[in-house]
N, C-alpha and C positions, 0 to 999 in steps of 0.2 A: 171297802168293807167298814172302815171306821166311820165314814160319812153316813152310811146306812144305819149303823148303830146309833150315831148321834141324832139322826133324824127320828128314828123310832123312839128313842128316849125322850126327845122333845115332845113328840106327839103323845106319849104316855103321860108326861107331866101336864100337858094341856088338858088331856082327858080327865086326869085326877083333879085338876083345878076346877073344871066344869062341874064335875060330880060334887066337889066340896061346896061350890057355890049353890048348886041346886038343892043339896041336902040341908043347908044351913041358911035359909033366907030370912030368918028372924032378925029384926033390927036390934042392935046392941049399942048402948051409949058408953063411951069410955071417957071418964072424967080425969083430966090432967091438971088439976088445981087451977081453975079459972078458965080452962079451955076444954071444951067438950067436943067429942066427935061421935056422930051417930051414923053407923054404917051397918050393912048386913054382916052377920057373924062370919060367913064364908070369906068375905073380903078382908075382914080383920085377921082371920086366921092366915090367909095368904100373905098379908102384910107382915105378920109376925114371922112367918117362914122366910120371906124375902129378907127381912132385917137380920135374922139369924144367919142366913147364907152370906150376906154381905159382911157381917162381922167375922164369921169363920174364914172367909176369903181374905179379909184384911190381915187377920192373924197369921194365916198360912203364908201370905205374900211377905209379911214382915219377917217371918222365920226363914224364908228362902233368900230374901234380899239383904237382910241385916248382916253387917260384917261379923264374921266368926271371931272367936277369941284367938288371939295371936299366939298364945302359949301352947295350943294344941295343934300339932302338925296334922295335916290331912293325909289320908291314906294314899300311898304312891308317891309321896313327896319326901325327899330326904333333906332335912334341915341343914345338914353338914356338907352338902354337895359342893365340891370345888374347893374345899378347905383342906389344907395339909394337916399332918399329925401334930 
């Protein structure tokens, strides 16, 4: 069931991307101070969405993988386990 949902979501994203590209065919120039890029607006929008997704994924991964503060015990763990009174 999960594979079917993932496949349907991927197809929906591809369909939305195709519609975005077809509805925004006008060329746009992006000037990056000495370097210019001329692409259709739909392509530039998808590049912006992709860059945002990559940045969000990197921030999420850093939050999941970064070591937690040692002063705060995690739920279910007793910091005094095995120590006498």
